[in-house]
C-alpha positions in Angstrom: 0.1 0.0 -0.1 1.4 3.5 -0.8 1.0 6.1 1.7 -1.5 9.0 0.7 0.2 12.1 -0.5 1.1 14.9 1.4 -1.6 17.9 0.8 0.2 20.6 -1.3 -0.8 23.6 0.2 0.1 27.1 -1.3 -0.6 29.4 1.3 -0.5 29.3 5.0 -4.0 29.4 5.2 -4.4 26.2 3.6 -2.0 24.3 6.2 -3.8 21.8 8.2 -3.6 21.4 11.8 -2.0 18.6 11.8 1.0 20.3 9.8 0.8 22.8 12.5 1.3 20.9 15.3 4.0 18.3 13.9 5.8 22.0 12.6 5.6 23.3 15.8 6.7 20.3 17.8 9.7 19.8 15.4 10.7 23.5 15.9 10.2 23.9 19.8 12.4 20.5 19.6 15.1 22.4 17.7 14.9 25.2 19.7 15.5 23.6 22.8 18.4 21.6 21.0 20.2 24.9 20.4 19.8 25.8 24.2 21.1 22.3 25.5 23.9 22.4 22.9 25.6 25.7 24.0 24.8 26.1 27.6 28.1 24.1 28.3 30.2 25.5 25.0 30.0 29.2 26.8 30.6 27.9 30.3 33.0 25.1 29.6 36.3 26.8 30.4 35.3 28.1 33.9 33.2 25.1 34.8 35.9 22.8 33.8 38.5 24.9 36.0 36.4 24.8 39.1 35.9 20.9 38.6 39.5 20.5 38.2 40.6 22.7 40.9 42.7 24.2 38.4 45.2 27.7 39.0 43.5 29.1 35.7 42.3 28.1 32.2 45.8 28.0 30.9 46.4 24.8 32.6 46.8 22.2 30.0 44.6 19.9 32.0 41.5 22.1 31.3 42.3 22.0 27.5 42.4 18.1 27.5 39.5 17.3 29.8 37.2 20.1 28.1 38.1 18.1 24.9 37.1 14.8 26.3 33.7 16.2 27.5 33.1 17.5 24.0 34.0 14.4 22.6 31.7 12.5 24.8 28.6 14.8 24.0 29.7 14.4 20.0 29.8 10.4 20.4 26.5 10.7 22.3 24.9 12.9 19.8 25.9 10.2 17.2 24.9 7.1 19.1 21.7 8.9 20.0 20.8 9.8 16.3 21.4 6.1 15.4 19.2 4.8 18.4 16.4 7.0 18.6 16.3 7.3 14.5 15.7 3.3 14.8 12.9 3.8 17.6 11.4 6.4 15.3 10.9 4.0 12.7 9.5 1.3 15.0 7.5 3.1 17.4 6.6 6.3 15.1 7.5 9.8 14.9 5.6 11.5 17.6 6.7 9.1 20.5 10.1 9.2 19.9 10.3 12.7 19.7 8.7 13.1 23.2 11.2 10.4 24.5 14.2 12.5 22.7 13.3 15.7 24.4 12.5 14.2 28.1 16.4 12.8 27.8 18.0 15.6 27.0 15.8 17.7 29.3 16.6 16.1 32.5 20.3 15.2 31.8 21.2 18.8 30.9 19.4 19.6 34.5 21.7 17.1 36.0 24.8 18.6 34.9 24.2 21.3 37.3 25.1 19.1 39.8 28.4 17.5 38.8 31.2 17.2 41.3 33.8 16.1 38.9 34.7 16.4 35.3 33.8 12.8 34.6 30.4 13.1 36.0 29.9 16.4 33.7 30.8 14.1 30.9 28.8 11.4 31.7 25.6 13.7 32.0 26.5 15.5 28.8 26.8 12.4 26.9 23.5 11.0 27.9 21.8 14.6 27.1 23.5 14.1 23.5 21.5 10.9 23.1 18.5 12.9 23.3 19.6 15.8 21.1 20.8 13.5 18.3 17.8 11.5 18.1 15.6 14.5 18.1 17.2 15.7 14.8 16.5 12.7 12.6 12.9 12.2 14.3 11.8 15.8 14.0 13.3 16.1 10.3 11.4 13.2 9.1 8.2 14.0 10.8 8.2 17.4 8.9 9.1 15.7 5.3 6.2 13.6 5.9 3.9 16.2 7.2 4.6 19.2 5.0 4.4 19.7 1.2 7.8 19.2 -1.0 8.0 22.3 -2.5 8.2 24.1 1.0 11.3 21.9 2.1 13.7 24.5 1.7 12.2 27.2 3.7 11.1 24.5 6.3 14.8 23.7 6.6 15.6 27.5 7.2 13.0 27.7 9.9 14.1 24.6 11.7 17.8 25.5 11.7 16.9 29.0 12.7 15.0 27.4 15.9 18.3 26.1 16.6 20.2 29.4 16.1 17.2 31.0 18.5 18.1 28.4 21.0 21.5 29.3 20.8 21.0 32.8 21.4 18.7 31.9 24.3 21.5 30.2 25.8 23.8 32.9 25.3 21.3 35.5 27.0 21.0 33.0 30.1 24.6 32.7 30.4 25.1 36.3 30.2 22.0 37.4 32.4 23.1 34.9 35.0 26.9 35.8 35.0 25.3 39.3 36.3 23.3 37.6 39.1 25.4 34.4 40.2 28.5 34.9 41.9 31.7 33.6 40.6 32.0 29.9 40.4 28.4 29.3 40.2 28.2 28.8 36.3 27.0 25.2 36.5 23.6 26.3 37.7 22.9 27.5 34.1 21.9 24.1 33.4 19.0 23.9 35.4 17.1 26.2 32.8 17.7 22.8 30.5 15.0 21.0 32.0 12.3 23.7 30.9 11.9 21.6 27.5 10.4 18.7 29.6 7.3 20.1 29.8 6.9 20.1 26.1 6.7 16.0 26.1 3.1 16.3 27.5 2.1 18.6 24.6 3.7 16.4 22.0 1.9 13.1 23.4 -1.2 14.4 23.6 -1.4 16.9 20.5 0.8 15.6 17.4 -0.3 12.6 15.8 1.8 10.3 14.0 2.0 10.9 10.3 0.3 9.1 7.7 3.1 8.1 5.6 4.5 6.2 8.6 0.8 5.1 10.1 -0.3 3.3 6.9 3.0 1.2 6.8 3.7 0.7 10.4 2.2 -2.8 10.7 4.2 -4.2 7.7 7.6 -6.0 8.2 10.2 -3.5 9.3 13.5 -3.7 7.1 16.5 -4.1 9.3 19.6 -1.7 9.7 21.4 -3.7 7.3 19.2 -2.6 4.7 21.1 0.7 4.9 24.2 -0.9 3.4 22.5 -3.0 0.6 21.7 -2.4 -3.0 21.1 1.1 -4.0 20.5 2.4 -0.5 24.0 1.6 0.4 25.3 4.4 -2.0 23.1 7.0 -0.3 24.3 5.9 3.0 28.1 6.0 2.4 28.5 9.2 0.4 25.9 11.2 2.8 27.7 9.9 5.9 31.0 11.0 4.5 30.0 14.4 3.6 28.3 14.7 6.9 31.5 13.7 8.9 34.0 15.8 7.1 31.8 19.0 7.5 30.7 18.5 10.8 34.1 17.9 12.2 35.1 21.1 10.7 32.1 23.0 11.8 32.5 21.6 15.6 36.1 22.2 15.9 35.4 25.7 15.0 32.2 26.1 17.0 34.0 24.7 20.2 37.7 26.2 19.9 37.1 29.6 18.2 35.7 31.1 21.7 38.7 29.8 23.2 41.0 31.6 20.6 39.4 34.7 21.3 39.6 34.5 25.1 43.4 33.9 24.3 43.5 37.0 22.0 41.6 39.1 24.9 43.7 37.9 28.0 46.9 38.8 25.8 45.4 42.4 25.5 45.2 42.2 29.3 41.2 42.4 29.4 39.8 41.4 33.0 38.1 37.8 33.0 34.8 39.3 33.1 35.0 41.6 30.3 36.3 38.6 28.2 33.2 36.5 29.1 31.0 39.3 28.1 32.8 40.2 24.6 33.2 36.5 23.5 29.5 36.3 24.5 28.5 39.2 22.3 30.8 38.0 19.4 28.6 34.6 19.7 25.6 36.4 19.6 26.5 38.3 16.2 27.7 35.2 14.8 24.5 33.4 15.3 22.4 36.1 14.3 24.1 36.3 11.1 23.8 32.5 11.0 19.9 33.0 10.6 20.3 35.1 7.5 22.6 32.1 6.3 20.0 29.9 6.9 17.4 31.4 4.5 20.1 32.4 1.8 20.6 28.9 2.0 17.0 28.0 1.5 16.8 30.8 -1.2 19.8 28.8 -3.1 18.3 25.4 -2.8 15.3 26.7 -4.2 17.0 28.4 -7.2 19.2 25.5 -7.8 18.8 22.2 -5.8 20.0 20.7 -2.5 23.2 19.4 -3.8 24.4 22.2 -5.8 23.3 24.7 -2.8 25.3 22.7 -0.5 28.5 22.4 -2.4 28.7 26.2 -3.0 27.6 26.7 0.9 30.6 24.2 1.8 32.9 26.5 -0.4 32.0 29.3 1.3 32.4 27.8 4.5 35.7 26.8 3.9 37.0 30.3 2.5 35.4 31.9 5.8 37.5 29.8 8.2 40.7 29.6 6.2 40.5 33.4 5.8 39.8 33.7 9.6 43.1 31.8 10.5 45.4 32.1 7.5 46.9 34.8 9.3 47.2 36.1 12.9 44.1 38.5 13.3 42.9 40.6 16.3 39.9 39.9 18.2 38.1 42.8 16.5 38.7 41.6 13.0 38.0 38.3 13.8 34.8 38.8 16.0 33.2 41.4 13.8 33.8 39.9 10.5 35.3 36.6 9.9 33.6 34.7 12.6 30.2 36.0 11.5 31.1 34.9 8.0 31.6 31.5 8.9 28.3 31.7 10.7 26.3 32.8 7.3 27.7 29.9 5.6 26.5 27.4 8.2 23.1 27.9 6.6 24.4 24.8 4.9 23.6 22.2 7.9 19.8 23.3 7.8 19.5 21.9 4.3 20.3 18.4 5.3 17.0 18.4 7.5 14.9 18.2 4.6 17.4 16.4 2.0 18.4 13.6 3.6 14.9 11.7 5.3 13.5 11.5 1.5 16.5 9.8 0.2 15.3 6.7 2.4 12.1 4.4 2.5 9.4 5.4 5.1 10.6 2.4 7.5 14.0 3.4 7.4 13.8 7.0 7.3 14.8 8.1 10.7 17.1 5.4 11.0 19.1 6.4 7.6 18.8 10.1 8.2 20.0 9.7 12.1 22.6 7.4 11.0 24.0 9.3 8.0 24.0 12.9 9.6 25.0 11.9 13.1 27.8 9.4 12.3 29.7 12.8 11.6 29.7 13.4 15.3 32.0 10.2 15.7 34.4 12.0 13.5 33.9 15.3 15.2 34.4 13.8 18.4 37.8 12.2 17.4 38.8 15.4 16.1 38.0 17.2 19.4 40.4 14.7 21.1 43.3 15.3 18.9 42.5 19.0 19.1 42.7 19.1 22.7 45.9 17.2 22.7 47.5 19.3 20.2 46.4 22.6 21.2 48.5 23.1 24.3 51.5 22.6 22.4 50.8 24.8 19.0 48.3 27.4 19.1 44.6 28.0 18.4 45.0 29.6 15.1 47.1 27.1 13.3 44.8 24.2 14.6 41.7 26.1 13.5 43.2 26.5 10.1 43.9 23.3 9.7 40.5 22.1 10.3 39.3 24.3 7.6 40.8 21.7 5.3 38.1 19.3 6.6 35.4 21.9 5.0 37.5 21.9 1.8 37.3 18.1 1.7 33.5 18.0 2.2 33.1 20.5 -0.9 34.9 18.1 -3.0 33.0 15.2 -1.7 29.7 16.7 -1.7 29.7 16.5 -5.8 28.8 12.8 -5.3 25.7 13.2 -3.1 22.7 11.5 -4.6 20.1 13.9 -6.6 16.9 14.0 -4.8 14.9 12.3 -7.8 17.2 9.3 -7.5 15.6 8.7 -3.9 14.5 5.1 -3.3 
């Protein structure tokens, strides 16, 4: 039996209540994804210094343990994408979405009670399971309920939800930094419990998509089907592109603030001023990223997803290489080059609507979750290597080297499958 076609609404007034509910559930899930993602990024250095009892952030152990925690988070993201992606195909999109939100909300809150660096690493790992799973499940939910022609703009709206969540995280950290006394950065994680309230609404109001419901009782294909026949080519090529590009992006996102902190410290800035200025730079980058999301959607509509991805990856490489090719001051990096990289990061939003339809319905969240989130494993390994290398070299050289991953992703993206070739 073939699933009924999605209603092809051409105006917002024609969007059905089910489509609105699924869209809102996915968007809120992504908004809180962004919040949970970057609460740690923004307080990583002072929190790890506190947990280790280190003298200051220049202690090599701080960089090393920060890298381990970030690597554990990325590994959890990858495992969660595969695990909850599989649950999305077996249990349904709505049920799996609720489970992912509950997982990352509760475990982010537990980070506030960490007493050692390895406890923080454990809580971040489990929280990442839910964040990785939410991407695959939420993306498939929208791909199955909203019209195909709207997908580039849906991708931009979803990715903007992540960006707004990141801005929310930056606002929370900035606001609490003026309320909490020094050494209490851990309590920002309690804000991460809020998304748990979303679970009750999802379970009551968001129905399963017809595309999944109509085939849910049939025999479900095993995971091994991802590596057989025509599907295997889709799996391997998309996995490689995601691994390369996400490694480049996450190395940039996590380590460029540390580079900016180092530059400001060298200028003699006070610790409080350093945090405030780095947070402001982060705000600017994410604000520009939102513009980049819609540019990516526009480009995908004009060309197609594959060609848009190639062009945007090339821009990502150019921005990263330009930022770190020569020594630059804080102002030049923070107000031009870093936002430029953020603009081209809109490319990652395109994968939201591009990947799920490449796979059959009962392998959709499994395939999308595996291919996109497998990149987190590569990024985790890269984070550990970076953590080893940074203390003996300098951040600028290592960040410049990471731009080569974006260049390799640009080349590899030429072999991504066309959407018309989706099985």
